[in-house]
N, C-alpha and C positions, 0 to 999 in steps of 0.2 A: 390287705388289710383290711379293715372295715376302717371307714375315715368318723373319725369321734363327733358324738353328738353336740350340738348346739349346748352351751348350759342353759339350764331354767332359769326365769328371770328372779331376780331377789327381791325376798320379801323385805317390806319396810315398817319399819319396827322405832316406837320412838322412845326413848330410855328419860327415865320419870324427871323432869327439871335439867336434862342434857344438852338442849338447845334442839338444831339439826335435825329431823331424820335420815340414817346410814344406813344404807341397803345393803342386804345380808349380812349384819354384825352382829345378830342376834345372836344368843346363845339360847337353846330349849332345855324343859327337866326332863333328863332321862328316865324314862318310863319303868326301868329297876330298880331306882334309884332311889327313893322317896326321903324322906325328912332327915338330917342330919341333928344328932343330938347339937343342942347349946350353938344350934346357931338361927339366925333371926331370919327362916324361909319368905321372905317376902311377908315378915310380920303374919305367919303363923298361916299362910294358901300357897303350899307347896305348887299348886295345877297354875299357877300365874308365870310365864316364861320370863324368868332373870335377864335381867340386860348385863350390857357393860357398867353403867354406871353403878349398878349393885355390886360386881365384880370388883373395879376401882375402889371402893368405898369400901369394902371388907379386907382389901388387901392394901388401905391405905395409902392411893395411887392418882394418877389424874385418869381421867377418860381415856385422853389419846394414850397415855402410855398403855393400857390393855390392848387398844387397838392395835396399838405396833406388836405387840407381844402374841396376840391372835394369827396376823396376818406376817410374823417374822421378821417385821423390820429392826432397822437397827437401830441404838439410840437409847437403848436399854439396858441398866446393868446386869450382870450376870445374877446377882443376887436377887434384883427386884422380876428377872424375869422368872425366874425359878419360884418365888412366893407365888406369881398371878400363874405362873402352870401349875403348881400343886392345886391352890384353891381351884380351877378348873378341874381337874385329875379328880380331886376329892368330891366335888359338888355329883360328879356322874355326868356332866352336861356336854352337850353336841354339838355341833355348829350346824344350822339348818340350813338348807336349799341347795344340798349337793346337784352336782349335774350328776346326768346319766352318764358317764364318764372315767373308764378306770384307766392306771396308768403303769405299764408295763417297764423296770428302771434296772437297766444293764449299766455295768462299768464300762464294756468295750465290744460290740458285736463285732469279733472276726473272723468267727468260724463258723462246722455248719452246726455244733452245737447249739449255739442261738435259735438259731433258726426253728428248729423241734420245740425251741420253749413257746417262740413265738406264735408256731402252728396251734398246740395247745389251748394256750392263752385266748387267741380266735374263735377257736371253734367256740369254748362257753360261751364267752363274748358274746358272739353273735346268737345262739340260743337265746340268750337270754334279754336281749336286744339292749345291749351294750356300747360306748365307744370304746377301743382302745388307743392312749397315746405311750410313744414310746420314747422315754429317755434313755438318751445314753452319755454317760459321763466323760467317756475321751481320756486320752493319754493323761490330763494334764487333770486327772480324777482329784487329786490332794487340792488344786485350788476351786473345786465344786461346789457350791452353797446349795444344798441340797434339804428341805425342801426349800425350793428360789420361789419367784415372785408366779412361771408362769404356771407351776402347780399348784400354787395358793389362786390366784384367779381363777383355774379350772375349776379348783374345789371338786378332787374326784372322788366318787363314791369309794373305792379303795384304790390301796396300791399293793401291785405282787414286784418284789425287789429280788432281782438275781446278784444286783449289785448287794454288799456286805454293809448297809448301813453303821455309823457309830450310833454309840448309849446316844450321844445328844439328839442326833438324827431323827432318832426312832422319836425319844418324846417329846420331839418338837411334830412330827408327824399324831400322837396321842394329845399333846395339849390343844389341836387345832379339830380333832376327833375323827381325822382320818386311820381306818384300820389299814393295817398291812399284816402280808406275811410275807415271811423270806424261804425264798426258794434256795435250796441245796443248799444250807448253812455251811461255809467254813471254818467257822469256831464254836468256839462252844456260846449258847445262850442262854439268859434268863430264862426261870422256868415259865413265865408268861407270856413269852414272844412266839408267835403262831409261826410256823413252817411244816414243811414241806420236804421228803429229801426219800433218799434210798438204801436199800441195804448193803451199803459200799462192804464191810467185813465181810460178810456170808459170799460177798460176791466176787470180793478176793480169793477168796477157801475154793470157791466150785471152780473157779480157773487153775488154781493150781495144782488142785486135789486131779482132774482131768488130766492133766501134765503130768505127775506122778502114776499117775494109773497106767498110763504107755508106757511107762518104764523109763523118763528121764529122771536123771540125780545130778547132774550138773545142770542148775535150773535156774536161772539166772533173772531176776527181777528189774522192771526199769520204772522208779517210782518216781514220784510228785515232791513239791516243796514240804516240806515236814509241817509249816504251818497251818497248810491246810487238811482239813477234817478229814475231808473225803480219801485223801491221799494216804493218810496215816491208817486208817481205815481199813484199805486196800494192804497195804503193806503189811499191819498186822493177821489179815485171811491168810495171804502169801502163807508167812511163818507157820500160823497154825497147822495148815495145812501138810508144811514141811515138814514139821516133828509129828504129827498124827503118821506122815508115813515114814517113819524112821530116819528121815533124812536131816542133819545137821545144818542151819544156815551157815552159810560162807558167807562174810559179809563182804567180801569182794568181789562177790556177784550181786552185789546188792547197789544198783546206783540209782539217789537222788536227782533229777532235772527241772528243768521248765517242762510241759505239759503240750509244747510246739513240736512240729516234723520235724524241723531242727535238732532240736534238743535231743529227738528221740534218737537220728539217725548219727547224733555225733557218741550218745552213750553206746547204741549198738556196734560203732566202730572200735571202742577204745573195750569192750567185751568180747567182739568176736576176733580181734586182733591178738589177743593173749594165747600163750604156749599150749594151755587147755582151756580152750575156749568152750560157751554153753552148750547143751543141744538144744534148749527151748529157751524162750525168753516170755516173760508175760510183762506187760506196760501197762501204767496207768489210767493209759486212756488210748483211744484209736488214733488218735492222730501221731503219738510217738511211734505206735508198731505201724504206721507207714513208713515212719523215718526207721523202722527198723528193718522195711520190708528194700528201701532202697540201700542200707547199707550193706544186706546179707547180698544185694544183685552188683554192687561197686567190687564185691569180695569174691563173685563165682560162686555164693551158695542157693543152694537150690531148696526153696520152702514147698513142701516142709520135710523133703528125703535129707537134706544138712542140716536142717535149724526148723523147729517149731515156733510158731507167735500167736500170742494168743493177747487181745486187746483188752478194750472195755469203755462201754458206751454203747457200742449197737447204731453206731452212725449209719445214715442209707449207704454212703458208699463202701462200708466192710464188705455186703455181699456183694459187691461190682470190681474189686480189685482183683488180680491174678497171683495167687489165687484167692478164693475167697476169705475172708479173717474171720475166722473162731475168736467167739469175744461174747463180753459178758452184756449179755441187754438189759441198760439200764432206762427205766421208763419213762424218757423223757418228755414226750407231749402228754403223756397219763396224769404225769408230776405234776405239769403244767396246769391242765385243765383241774386238777386236784385243789392247788393251788390257789386259782381262779376261782372257783367254786366255794371253797371257803373263807376267801377273802371279801367276795360278794355278799355270801350270805353273814360277815361281820358287819357289814356295811351296813346292810338292812336291821342290824340289832341285835340278829337271831344270837341263842347262845348255842354253844356248842361243849359240848361233854372234852371231846379231843380237841385241840390247839395244834397238837404234835402228831405229824404221820410221815410213816416209812413204805414208801412203796416195794414189792419187793423186784431181788435182780434175778437173772435166769441166764443159764450160758447157753449160746448157741455156737452150735458147733457145726464147722463148715469144711473148708479142705487145706488150712494152712498146720494141721497139726496131725502127729504120724510117730509112732515107737520111735526111738532116735536108731542112728544106721547101727550101730555097735552090735546093737541088741541081736 
């Protein structure tokens, strides 16, 4: 990955009557803002930069208090912080002197899925000559303070976040003038939050339809956690294709579990040890599908002669396993590229007509699916 570029020098601004110069602490008038009715815009001159002292006077707080809010420091009551951040948002100001660095945020980098995202982000960042900083929350996610001092010191041009930030964390980024884009949101987002995702429902539907057309009738699905939006969408796509094919959805053949290979293996062993085992399994991701392969081999079942398997994601390993896995191609690299382009455009202050984007999924048919043996 490209090394992050060094942050640019801060510009010194002096607050009127505020004493010493503070580097990089000024707020500038947004080009799209214009005068705010009923407010004294620096005595009627909106072209002049608004200083911390002006924000402090308007909010009725001290200059150090505004500085703490801007820099994400503690020691400010929630009510005061909210009042200061509301003024910054209302005026449409942004912090000056951002660095030529963007930030990519993960909960935890534990599998191949994340590497595809990094590849897409790095490709666009390299083309636009922007450095990339990778932030990983790790297993202690609940204890992570984000945006933290490191992020604020870097002053990234923008953030692409695979980690699902809370409303409070998103508000903190907004208050500091740091635009962000959510990658593949796991839950519902407010309408004004930029995101890039994929057509998960149609992907689940195409995978299941493929198996139905092959003649499978006992068709199981290993889904993911119900609170994750894409998992629900893929399961709904499965149900839709089953109903379109005139098949009853058997709740006993739908298993919700984690998204790891171990979870897929355990779920598949449960399904395949039943008296009437399924002839095909559609999984919520490729890692679960790898677990199904392990379970089938442990039970002496051949893929696809005894069991057809379809995954979701189309990770590079899907084409390398034996037999190569039929899977729904989720364009992770292209999604990451689109998210990066959007985030960098927002960082440049460009207005975009669409801040939500879903890229199409497609079914990649390989050698893990075939008509059922009894047909």
